[in-house]
N, C-alpha and C positions, 0 to 999 in steps of 0.2 A: 469631507472636502479632498477635493483629489489632486492626490501630489504626482507632481509630472514625471516623469522615466528619469529625466537629467539628475533628479536628487536622490533619485535610489542608487543609481551607479556613483554620483558626486555629493554626497550631502554636504550641504552647508554646516561651515565648524560653530559650535555652540559658545567660541568665545575664540579671543583674538589667538591665534597660533604665533607661536615666536620663532626664532629664527633657530633656536638651539635646538628644536623640535625635531628638526631636521637631521640632526644628528646620525640616527641610525641608520636612516636612509644613506648617507654619505660613507658609515664606515659599511653597511653593506656591499656596496657597489665595489667600493675600494676592495675590500674583499673578496668579492666574488671574481671581478675580474682581474687582481690581480692570480688568484687560482687558476683562472681559462689561460692568464698570459703563461704561467709557470708550465702548465701543462701543455701550451703549444711550445714553449722554446725546450723543455728538459725532457718531456715526453712518457712521463711515468705513468698517464693514462691515456685510453686512447678512448674515443666516444663514436660507436658503430651508428647512433643518431643523431647527428648534433644538431637537428635541427630544432629540437627541445628547447635548446637554451637559449633561443632568442625570445622566449617566454620571458626573461628575464627585463624584460621592458616593461612589465607588467606590475613590476616593484614597485614604482612610485604609485600606482591604485591600492596597493597593498597598505602602502606607508599614510596615504591620507585616510583609508577608512580607520584604521587605528587612531590617526590625529585628531581626525571630526568625531570619533564615538564619544561614548559616557565612559569609558573605563575607570577612571577616576583615579588615575596613577598619576603620581609626580614626579618629579624628579630623575632621581638613578633609576627605580624602579619599572617607569615609563620608558627610558632609555633604552632598559635591559629586557623588558616585556618585546618592546618592538623588534630591537634587534634578534632576539631568539626566533621571532615568528618569520624575520626574513631570510634566518639562516635555514630554517626548517623549508622555508619555500624554494631556497636554494638549491638543498641537499636535494629535495624533491627532482627539481629539471633534471639534475645530473643524474640520478638513477632512471629515469625516463629517457635519458640519453644513450644509456648501454653504456654504463664503464665498462671497460678492461683495464685490467692491470698488463702493462707491458714489462718484461724481463729481456735486457739488450746481453749477447753473446755472440764471442769472436771466436770463441775455440774451435776446433777441429775434429770432423773423427771421419777415419779412413774407413772403410770397409772393405776389407781382401775378397774377393770373390775369386776360388780355386776351383777348377774344371778337375773334378778325379773321375771322370768317366773313362772308358774302357779303349776309346780311340785317344788318350793321352797318352797310356803308357805309364808304367812304372816310373820309368827316368823322368817324364814330364811333370808329373807330380812332385816328385822329388826337387826340381830343378825350380820348381813352383816355391817351394816350403822355404827353399835357400832363400829364394829374392826375399821372400816375406820377411825374413830374420834378419836380412841387412837392411833391406829399408826401414823396419819400425823401428828402429835402435835411434833413428832422427828425430824422433817426433818429441815437442817439447813438453812441460809438464802438464801443462792444463788440456792436451792434445790426446785425443782417444783412439784406439784402434781395435777393429775388432774381426773376423771369421766367418766366413760362410763359404761353406762346399756345396758343389751341385755335380749331379749327373743326370739320371733318371727324375730325380726329387731333388730336394734342398734342403739343407738343414745347418744347425748356428752351432758351429764349433766354440767360438769364443763369442761373447757379447763385448760390445764397445765399451772398452775401460782401460785406465790407464798403466795396468800392468798387463802383460802381453808372454805369460807361461807356455808357447808355442813349443812342441819337444817333434809331435807327430800329432797326425788326423786318425781321430776316435770316432768320428761319427758314420753311422752306416747310412748311404745310401745306395740306392739298384744302380750299377755301373756299366747297365743296357744298353745306354741311349744318353743323350745330351741335349738338356732343356735348358738354353742361356734364360729364357723367360723369364722361367721359374725362379732362377737364379737371381737374377737382377730385380723383381718382386720382393724377395725376401732379404735382401740387401737392403733395398731402399728404404722397408718398413724398420731394418733396425737403426737407421740412424737417427739417433736423440731428437726429438720433438726440439726446435727453436736453436740449434746448433748448424753451423757449415757441415756439409756433408759430401764424401766422393766416394766413388768405386772404383777399387783397382781392379778391373777384371782380367785373369789369366786364363785363357784357352786359346785351343786350337780353330775355334769356330765351327765347328762343326757339328751345328743343332739340327736335330732332327725329331722335335717335340716343343708343342707350345705355338704361342704367336706371340713373335717377337715385337710384331709393330705396336702392339697395346702395351706393353712392357716400357717401351723407349717413349709411348707418349707421356705415361706416367712419371717417369723418371725428368722429362723437360718440363711436365708443370712442377713440380717438387724442385725444379732448380737443383738437381743432384748431376753432375758430371761425371762421367766413364772416362777413366784412363785404362788403357786396355796394354796386355801384353802380349802379341801374336806368337805363340809356340808351331812352328812348322814342320811336317815332315810330310814325305810321300812313298808308297811303295810301288815298289816297281814289278813285285810278283805277287799275283792274287788270283786263288782261285775260290771260286762259289758257287754253290748250286741255288737254282731260283728257285724251282718248281716240278711237282710231278704232275703232269696230266694225266687224268684217269680215264675211262670210259663214263658216260653221264648213266646210262642204262645196261644193265646187264643180263644175261639169263645163265641158268644153271647149265653147268656141262661144256660151253662154247668159248673158245679162246679170244684172248684182247690183247692190247699192249699197251703198257704204262711208258710213255715218254718222260722221259729226266730231261732238264735243260740245265747245261752247265755251260759257265762262263770263265775265261779267263783274261788275264791281262797281257800274259805270254803265252805261247805255242807249251806243252808239256805233256808228260804220262801220269798215269795214275792208276788206283784199282778203285773200279766203283762197284759198288753194293746193293741190294735189296732185298728188304726184310717184310715180310709178311705176318702181322699179328706175331713179332717178335723172332720169328723164324727166318733165318736167310734160304732166299729162296734164287740168289744171283750174285755171280761175285765174278768181277772180270778185269782184265789190266787193257786201260783205253789207253786212246790217242788224241789230243784235244787240239784245237787251232786260238789264237787270241781270238779274242770274243765271244760270241753265244755257240752252244754245240748242243746236237740233239742227239739220244740215245735212246733207241727202242726198248724194250723187256718185254717177251711174251709173258701173258699170265693166263690162268684157264681157273675158272669157277667150280667148286666142287660140289658144295653146298650152301644152302641159303645162310647169312649172317653176316656181319659187319665186316671189311678187312679195312686194317691200317698199314698200310707202305709206307715205310721210311728206305730214303739211298742216302749212302754216305758216299763222299771223296775222299780218296788217301793219296794226293798227291806225293811226288816223288822228295827227295831231300830238299830245302830249300828253295821249293818251289812256292811255297806259300806263306802269308802273311796271318790271319786271322784263322785257326782251325773252327770257330761257334758259326759260322758260314757255310760248314762243308757239309750241311745238311738238310734234308728237304723232306717233308710227309705230306701224305695225302689219303684220301678213304674213299670207298666205295661201300653202296650196301645192296645185299643179294636179297629181294622179298622172298619169303618160303613162308611156310605155316607159322603163325603167331604161337609165340612160348610164355608159359611163365616164368619167370626169375624166382626162386624161393632165397633169401639170403639169410643165413646164420648167424651164428657166432663159432667160431674156432675153438674157444674155450670152452663154450657153454655145454649144458647136458645135450645130448641127442635126444632125449624126452621130450624135450622144447618143440621141437621140430618135425619128429619122425610122423607122427598122427596126422599133422597137417599134409605134409609129404604123401602120405599114403592116401587117404581122401583124395588130395589131387588128383593123381593118378589114376584113381577108380573111377573119376569121374571122366578119363580120358584126355586131361588135360597134358600135354607135353610140357613136363618140367625139366628145369636146369636150376640145380643148387649150387650156391655158391657162398663161399668166405665171404666174410664184411672186409677183408684186406684186399681180398681180388675182384672189387665191385669197379667197374667202369669208372672212371674219372669222366668223361666225354657223355655228352645226351646223345650223338650219332649210336655211341657204342650202344645203346640201349634201343635201338631201333628194332633190333629182331625179336623184343620183350611187349607182348600186350600188355602185362599185369607185373609187377614188381611186388614182393612182398617180404615185408621184415618180420622177423619172428622172433620175439625177445630179445634183440640184438641191441648193446648198450652204444653209446655214440660214441662214448670213444675209442669203438673197434675201427670208425672210420676216420677221414681226414676230410677237412673243408669242402675240396674240390669233388667231391663224391657225390656230397649233397647237392651241390648247385647241377652237378650234370643231370641227377633225379628231376630236379624243381625244372630243368630245360625240357626233359623227355615229357613230364606230367604236363607243363605250361602250353608248349608249343608246338608237340608231336602224339599228345591225348594218351599216352601211355598210363595205364591204371598202376593206383598207387593202395596198397594194404599194409598196416601195423596192426600187428598182434601184440597184445598186451602182456605182461611178468614184471617180477621185478626189477628187468633192466630194460624197461621199454617206456617209452612214455616221458614224465618228468622226473622219476626216479634211475631213468635211465640216459638223462644229462641233455634231453635233447631241445631243453627251453632255450628261446633265441635264436634256433636255428632254420636252415631254409625246411627243414622237415616239418617243424612246426606252422612255417610260414603254410604251406601246402594241402595240412591235413585238414579237417572240419574241425577239430576241438585244441583247445591250448591248455598248457600243461602248466598254467598259473591257476590256483583254485579260488573261484572270485564268487563262486556261489554257496560257500559253507560257511556258516556263522562261525563256529569255532576249530580251527586247524591248527596241530601244533605248528610252530616256526621253527627254524634252524638259525643259528649264527655260526660263522665262518671268520676268523681272522688270518690273515695273510703275513708273512713276514717274509719280505725280499733282502736277499743279501747276495748279491750277482754280479757284482764287477770286476769280478777278477776271473773268469774266462769269456773267450771271444763274443763280440756282441751280446755281454751280459745282461747288459739294462733293455735292449731292443727284447732279448728273451723274457724278461722279467714283463714287461709289460704285456706282452703276446699270452704268456700263461694268466696273468690276473684278469683278465679279460675274458678270455676261454673260462675260468672258475667262476667268473659271476654271472656268466650265461647260463651256466647248470643251475642255479637258486632259483627258485620260485619269488615271486613279487614280494611276498612278505618276509622272506626271510632275508636275514642279516648278513652283513659280509662288510668288514675293515682291514686296512691294508697299512701296514708297517714298514717303515723304511730307515735307513741312516743315512742322515744330511752331513756333509761334512762342517757345514758351518753351523748349522742347529742342531745335532746330534739326532738320538731316537726320537723320531714325530711319528705322527700317525698322517698318511697320505689321506688319507679320509678315515674317520670315526667308525663304529658301526652304524651301517645306512641301510635301508630296506634296497633289497635289488631292482626293486621295479623302478630305481630313478639310475638305470645303468648307463643311459647318455650322460648323464652331468658325471657320473664318477670316471667314464673313460675320459675325459677330458682332463680329470685330474691324474689320471694315471701317465696318459701323454707329457705331462709336465714333469712328472716325478722324474727324480734321477739317484737310484739308490747305489749305496756310497759302503763302505767295505768296514762294517762296522764291528767293534772290538770286544764285545762280550754279548753272550746271548740273555744275560740276565735282564738287562734292560729292555730288550723289546718286548722278552717275556712278561715280565713284570707290568708293561702296561697294558699287550693283550689279555693279560690275566684279570686285570683292573676290568677291561672293559666285556669281556665275556660275562665276567661274574654279576654286572649290573646289567645284563642283557636278562627282557622274561623267556628266553629262546627256550625250549624245549631241550634239543638236541646243539651239543656245541663242540667245537674243531677247533681244531689249529694248524695249521700247515707251516712249516720252515722249510727256506731253499736256501743253501748256504752251501761253499768248499768247507766248511766245516775246521776255520784257522780263528774263529770267535772263543774267547775264553767258554767255558761251558756252564751251565747253571748252577747254581749248590744245591746240593740235596733238600735243603728246607723249599725251595722254590716247587721241584719236582714234585712233595709231598703237598704243596699246597693242591697245583693241579689233579692230583689223585684226587685229595678229597673233594674237591669241586666236581669231579666227574666232569672234565674234559681232557679228552685224548689230542694227542701231537702226533704227528705226522711228518717224518723229515724227508728230506731230499738231498740226497749229497751229490754235488756238481764239481766236475774237473779234477780228472784221473791222477793228476800230479801229487795230492797230498797221501801222507800215506796210512797205515792202519790205524794211528791214535785219532785223529779225525774222525777218521770212519766207525772206529767203537764208539766216541764219544757221539755222533748221530744215532747210530744204534741206538744207544742207550736210554737217550731222551725220547725216540720212540718206541721202544719195550717197555720201560717203567709206566708210561702214562696207556697203554691198551690201544697206540698207535703202530703205522708201519713204517717201515723203513726202504727207501728207494735209491740205488746206486747207478743212474741209467748212463750209459756211456754214449750218448748223442743227446746231447740238447735239444732235437726234435723230438724227443718224446718227451720232453716235461709238459706242452700243455697236454698231452694224455692222460699223464699222471694228476696233473692238479682237477683234472676234470672227473677222474676215477673218484679224487679224495673227497669234492665237492658235492658229491653224490651220496655224501652218509650220512648227510643231514636231511637227505630228502625221502626217506623211508617212509615218514609220517603219512604218504601220500596210497601206499599200499594199503588196500583195506581186506584184513583175512576174516571173510565172513560170509556165511553159508543165505544164499537168498534166490527166488526166481524172476529172472529178468520179465517187465512187460513190456508189452506195446505202446511205444509213442506215435509212431508215424508207421504208414503201410503203403508203398506206390502200388502195393497189386502184382509187381513182380518180385522184387526181394526177397518176399516171405509168403510166396503162394503157396497154398495148401499145407501153410503150417499155422499152426493158431497157439499152442502150448510148448514150452520150453522147460527141459528139466533145469534143476537146480546150478547154480555155479556157487564154490565155493572161496570167490576173493574175485578182486580188480582193480584197478589204477584209477585213481583220482580224476579227472579231469574236468573242463568246463566248456561247454557247447558256444563254438562263435555265435556272435548275433543275427550275423547277415545268412537269412534262409536260405538263399542259392548257394552258399559257402557250406552251410551246415544243414543237416534233416536228423534229429535221434530218432534212431528208429527203434532200441531198445534200450531202457533204463534199469536203473540201478534200485535198490530196495528203501531209499528215502524217499518219502511220499510229500515231502514239503521242497525238497532241492532236486533237480533234474540233472542226474549223474547219469552221462553217458557212459552203456554197454556196446552198444552199436550205432555210430552214425556215419553217414555219408556226405560226400559234398562236391560242387564241381572248381576243379581251379584251371584257369585257362580254360583249354578243351579235354583235358582230361578228370577223370573222376576217381576221387580217393576216398577211404574209409578209415574208419579208426574203431578197432574191437578192444577194450580196455581189458577184458577177462584173457585169459590165456586159453589155447586148444591144445593144452598137455594135461599128461594126469594128476597136476598139482590144482589146479581151480577147474577145471573141466573135463574131470573124470567118468562124469554122469552122462556125459553126450554120447563117448563110445557106442553104448548100446542103444543111443536114442535112433529109432529109424526115419527119424527127418536130418541126420546130421549130413548125411551125403548129399540130400537138395539142398539143404543150407549152404554147403560150403559153395557148392557150384553155382547156385544162382546167387551167390555175394560175390564170387567170383566176375560171374558172367556180365554181373551188371556194371561193375567198373573197368573192364578190360577194355583195351582200344578198336574200335569198329574201324578195317580197312577198308577205305573207297579207293578207286582206281582214280589216278590224275595222269590229265594228257601233261602236265610242264614236267620239264627238264631244267634244273637249276646246277651252275657252275658260279666256284668262286675261287679266284685265286690273288694273291698280292701282286701289286706293285709300286714297288716304291714303298713312302708312306701310306699307300691307299689301298684299302679292300675292293676288288672291282668285281661285281656280280652279272650275271649273263644269264637270262631266263627265257627260252623257248619252249613254243605252245604248237605240240605235235596234234592237236584235235581236228579231225577231217572238216570241221566247217570253222576255220579259226576266223576269230573279231578282235574289237579292242576290247581290251580289259583292264581294269581298274586296277593295278599290281601293288602290293607293298612288300616291306620284311621287315620283321622283327630280329635285331639281330644282339645274341648276347656271347658277351667275351671275356677278359680276364678280367680278374678283380669284381664280379658279380655285376660291372656296368652292362649295361644294356641301350641300346640306340634303335628308332624307328626311321625307316627311310622310304620313297616311292619310287618306282621304277618309270621312267621315261622309254615311250617306244621309239626304236631308230631301225625300224625295220617292221615287214609284215611277219607277225609270229615270233618278233624279237624283242625283249625288254631288256635295258641294261640298268645299272645304278653304280654307283661310287661312295665308298666313306672310308673317314681317315681311321687307321690301326691305332690303338692306343696300347701299343707292348706285345711281347710274344705271349704266345700261347693259343688256345684254341676259341675259333669263333662259331660258333651254333646259331645258321640261318634258317630262317622260318619262312617263305615267300607265302602268298595270301592273295589269290588273284579273283577279281568276280564281272560278271558282266557276260551278255546274251543267255540269262537264265542257269549262268553256271556261278559254281565257287567251290573252287578247287585250291587247295595247297600243296606244297612240296617243301624241301629241304635240302642243306646242302650243310658241308663244315670247309673250316679254313683253319688249320693250322700255319704258323707264324712261327718254327722253331728257333728263329734268331731275330733281333731286333735289327732295325736299319742303320743303328750304330757300324754294324760289321761291313755295310755296304761304302763305306768312306773312306776313301784309299789316301786319300790328302787333304791338308787343314784348308782353311777356305779365310784368309786373311782380306777376301775383299769385304766378307760380311762383317769382320771387325773394325773396319775403316768406317764402315756405313755407323756403329754404334757408336763410333768416337766421333763422329760427323753429326750427328743427329742429337747429342747431350753435350756438344760444345768442351770434350774429353781432349784428351792429350794421348798419343799413341807413342806409347813407351818403346825403348831398346833393350832394357836387361840390364845396362851398362848405371843406371839409377842408383844414386847412394842412400836416398831418403829425405835430402833436402826439396829435393825436385817434386815428391811427392808430398810432404809435409811443407809448403811455401806458406811465407809469413802474408803474401797480399791475399786476404780475405775480406770479405764482405761481415759486416756485424748483423747477424739475423736477431729479431726480435718476436717474443712469442708472448701472447696476451691471452690471458683468461678473467669469464667473468668475473666481478665484484660488486653483480646488482644488491646482494646479500648484507656487501658491509655495508653501504649508504640506507638501506634500510634500518639496519642496526643503528646506525648514528641518528637517524629521524626517530627512532622509538627511543633514544635515549633524550634528547630534545625533547620532546613533547611534554614529558614529564617536569621537566625546568621550566619550561611556557605556563603550564598549569601551576607550579608552585612560586612564579616570581610574581602572577597575577590575583592568585588567592591566599598566600601567605605575609603577612607585612613581619618583617624582625625589626624587633628595635635591638640595634646593636648597642646603644647605651646601657639596657639591660642587660644584656648579654657581658659589656666589659667589667659593670658593679658586679653581677653575679661571681666573676671570676674575681673580683678584687675580694671581694667578701671571705669566697673560698680560702684565698692565702692570708687571710688575718682573722679566721674564723675564729678563734680563741677569746683573743682579747677583744673583739668587740662586741663580744655576747654577755662578756663580763661585766664591761662599762655599760650596757645597754641596761642590764638587771638592776644596777648598781644605782642608776639615774632613776627608774623608773621607782625602787623604794623610797629613795630620797623626798621625790612627787609626791608619794603617799603619805609620808610623815606631814609633811610640809601641809599636804590637804585636809588632813584627821585634824593638825593641831587649829586650823582656821576654824575647821567646823564646830570643835569642841568650845574655841574662845568664841566664837559670835552667838554659840548659844547660852553662854553663862552672861552673857553681857545684855543681850536682847530679853526683854521683858515682856511676857504675854500675857494678857487677860484671862479671866477666867470662862470658860463657856461651857455651853451644854454637854452632858455627854453624846458622844459620838453615837446615833443609831448602829444597830447590826449591819446593814448595807453599807453606810458609811466606814465601818470597820472592815469588813470585807474588802470593800474598795480598797482603802488605804494598804491593807495588807498584801494584796497582790500588786500594788502600784508603787508603793514606799518600797524603798531598798532598807534591805536588812544590814543594820550594821553589829558588829562584832560585840559580846555582850562585856569583854574585859575593857573595849575602848570605849562602852557609850552608859556608864553606869553614873555618871556624876548630869549626863543629858537627860538622863531619865527621872532624876529627883526635881530635876528645875520645870517650873511651868513655863510655858511658853507664852511670849509676850505678841501682840496682834501688832500685824505690820499695815503698810496702808497700799490700798489699790493702786496708785500712782505708778505710773513708770519706774523703773529702776534704773540707776547710774549703768554707766558700762561696766564699773569696776563689779557692780552686785552682782549682774549677769553671769560676769565670767565668772565669779566666786563661785555662783549656785551651780553654773556650769560643770568646773573641777569638780563641786561635794557629785553631784550627780554622776559625773562619769566616775569617778573613783568607788561610788555606791556601788554601781552595776559592775565593777573590776572585782570588790571586796564578796558580793554575790555569786559572781562566776566561780570564785577561787572557792565558797563554801560547798558549792554544789557539787564541784569536782572532788572535795574530801570526804563528802557526805557520800558521791557515788564510788569509791574506793572503800 
């Protein structure tokens, strides 16, 4: 039989549907519609996809399906089951509509944004603080106020809060630039979500960094107005040096000129000097006019090398405002014979580097030795050297700018680099995660050893009571972690004013450096009252670690209470050494003795630096104490892994070495080729590895070339050829170039001019790589603006040195040239008046107000504010409600509850003792009456004699007839049964017989129970 589709969608009812069955649908529609009406009027919720709610029109169809089905439910159960199902349907629609809970707030958060750059001056910042403290007092109880300071960078001095304890500004930002865009962006981010926010900007408007337009667009989208208080000023007298123009191409023995460009707002006189590589070669009193002045100074090139020139102007009294802009720096390079630079440790043993120096000179190399502290900090200063060698020099003997200079020289200028091993080199020397590790063909972290002892280091920071203490604390922690290997563990403990002593992060593998840096940046070390708590925390953490070497470093001003002797004994028993660093010289000898005692009693070292700048080097040195497991003191003969035919030419066998430093070869075959390997047959331990980095080549010799490990190599007849072939293979090969490059600063931009002096110049595809301050680099393209002349500009991002390498190709040519641009001061010191026009633009574009400075605070914390709404998704809440309703729906349909039985049950519970006694008494009385009735019946009824029953009948009777107690039925046994008629019995007889049978079964069950016992 074919069923029509309409019957499937709208089945026919199986019976008459009463009007009362519509009640669940009516109740649901009232509840659902009432909920939507309440949401629309009161706005406790919003729906992001309200279109789903229209599906509630299907609710009559759901009701019809239930009403016409065979649920078998009636009355209240049917009503409840249908209503619950409709509620589930309604909740599902609301969940699909994207519900979000709405919270309303009309409080106001004012973010004061104060310019603390040098252009504001000390008096300007003080006036700004006075204005903030005056106006912030007028805020209401629910309003909040915060403070953000900015200059080159921006920092949060006080987050938005109701309490505003501002006495002075403690945040440290670079003051040599003004970046209003960065300050506005940070201030906008500090406005709590869902609250009204305003920014009160106090500045001179002399911005010279950042993209202000993007920041203003962000403020408009967030509806955050900016009220601005302009601070106006102007300088009438100012003298500054713009730049030094130096010749691009020079020859030995010829005379040239350096042109110094000087500008002034007014005419005057002053002393003009010029220094060459730190030595003054010119000093003369000069007169200058208002505007630009040019002074020529003669130069004579004597020997090849890199020359850096520094010009300075010393104006007369009261003729100048800024002194920072009275300097200009330039440099030039006189090409000569390539040299080898051997860098040594000034505190090391001369036997570490003297054998290598002798071998290089015996191979006719021009060698120059230099202590690590004297190593150049610019890539251009390394141009005279074809190869640089670090011989067992620790990383803490340098500072960061020197490593970056070497990286630039290798990557862009093709300078070769060789690192020679020893106990103070590679990983044990602290080169982990530095620019040196980046350019070498090997990594300091050991990834190819199955078992290598690891170290654990805990740092305790207590740094708040000396200038920029927290800034130094974070810098120190990062420097120490960089030294550690990937498997080494490091933990940081500090004192928090709210939570007390706490782990900034517990012992964590140093491989998670990027994550740890974020936690360090958020830390705010405070003035802890005692050493005992933090030392106990560190001790527990170190004892729980399975590291082989364990060490603790404490930096403090010494004023916390010293640890008890029992705690020191625990460190000694656990063989955990502690090194201490005392900072801030105003503390007296008592504190110094306490810090020295902690270190001395545990086998650590005590430091008392006079300058906080020495702290990172101290911590790096201490962190290296857990890296000694990388030094392998064992005798072996290195084996050849790879030979390109030139590096090991005519060398087939090697003398034994007596030790080396563990490293890991880099995976990229272009970056690393292992030439000689160590003694481990299963693991590839590099002894000699070479690789390419940029246009330069680098090499790592993980053993030393000193009497410690390579004493058998001095008598080896191939020692000199080996050294020569190694150095030649990585040294730079100089190529002649027809390109000349000049670079100079113009305002906030750098300008590059490249000229082509080729006899047959053609069009060149030219570009440049610029490496500047902060390790930042950019690439750009040149455009040809004249035959043989190309130019490009780029934005400067701070003072410092910009190393430029230009590469050009075309017409079968592939040439490169280099130049350097030194920016000795920021454009901050080239603004001599405020910029009120820019401040007005900020106010207008954000719909703010221009302040006068006479405001009391009521004008800032205004009462006319809008109510802000913030919403968050609550989809999961509706899912939880649906999950709770589903079991309820199943329970109503599947479980029938007899409320009468429940009521009776609780009634019996309340009177359980009395009812049980009455029931038992009635049962006994009934039993006695039945027994009496049975006995009287047996005595009055005569039973005719019959034949004896057969055995089967006895058995049947025995199993079917109830057994009566002997004591109760003796008289019945003596009486003879009387025959009965087979006719129908009366109701009374049936009742008696039924009662007798029931009592008999009851007595039999009773006897069985007694027998079981």
